[in-house]
C-alpha positions in Angstrom: -74.6 -86.8 -60.0 -73.1 -87.8 -63.3 -69.4 -88.5 -63.4 -68.7 -90.4 -66.7 -67.6 -88.0 -69.4 -69.6 -89.7 -72.1 -72.8 -89.6 -70.0 -72.2 -85.9 -69.2 -71.9 -85.1 -72.9 -75.2 -86.9 -73.6 -76.8 -85.0 -70.7 -75.5 -81.7 -72.0 -76.7 -82.5 -75.5 -80.2 -83.6 -74.3 -80.7 -80.7 -71.9 -79.6 -78.1 -74.5 -81.9 -79.6 -77.1 -84.8 -79.7 -74.6 -84.3 -76.0 -73.8 -84.1 -75.1 -77.5 -87.2 -77.0 -78.3 -89.0 -75.2 -75.4 -87.9 -71.8 -76.9 -89.3 -72.9 -80.2 -92.7 -73.5 -78.7 -92.8 -77.2 -78.0 -94.4 -78.0 -74.7 -94.0 -80.6 -71.9 -95.6 -83.6 -73.5 -93.6 -83.1 -76.7 -90.4 -82.7 -74.7 -91.1 -85.9 -72.8 -91.6 -87.8 -76.0 -88.3 -86.4 -77.3 -86.5 -87.3 -74.1 -88.0 -90.8 -74.1 -86.9 -91.3 -77.7 -83.4 -90.1 -77.0 -83.0 -92.4 -74.1 -84.4 -95.3 -76.1 -82.0 -94.7 -78.9 -79.1 -94.7 -76.3 -80.4 -98.1 -75.1 -80.6 -99.6 -78.5 -77.4 -98.1 -79.6 -75.6 -99.5 -76.6 -73.7 -96.3 -76.2 -73.9 -96.4 -72.4 -74.4 -99.2 -70.0 -77.8 -99.6 -68.2 -76.6 -98.0 -65.0 -75.3 -94.9 -66.8 -78.6 -94.6 -68.8 -80.5 -94.9 -65.5 -78.5 -92.1 -63.9 -78.8 -90.0 -67.1 -82.6 -90.5 -67.1 -82.8 -89.4 -63.4 -80.8 -86.3 -64.0 -82.7 -85.2 -67.1 -86.0 -85.8 -65.3 -84.7 -83.5 -62.5 -83.7 -81.0 -65.1 -87.1 -81.1 -66.7 -89.0 -80.7 -63.4 -87.1 -77.6 -62.5 -89.2 -74.6 -63.7 -86.3 -72.2 -64.0 -84.8 -74.2 -66.9 -87.8 -73.4 -69.0 -88.6 -69.8 -68.2 -88.2 -66.9 -70.6 -85.5 -64.5 -69.6 -87.0 -61.3 -68.1 -84.8 -58.6 -69.4 -85.5 -55.3 -71.0 -83.3 -53.9 -73.7 -81.3 -50.9 -72.7 -82.4 -47.6 -74.3 -79.8 -45.4 -75.9 -80.0 -42.7 -73.2 -79.4 -45.3 -70.4 -76.1 -46.4 -71.8 
């Protein structure tokens, strides 16, 4: 579980971007490349210490392995007479 506010912000940014890329049609391999590049940039930028990066990497891997994060919503638009 992430507790550092800066790490949480990076997690939110990365998870939101991965979800958006999925909706745009990118698939698992491409998302992994993006994730790895993002994490590498954090390492080189020294934004977080190595322990925070390790925890972030664990959490985002857990996020990516959960299928419900990358499913299309199953909803039907309401018809005029149903309203």
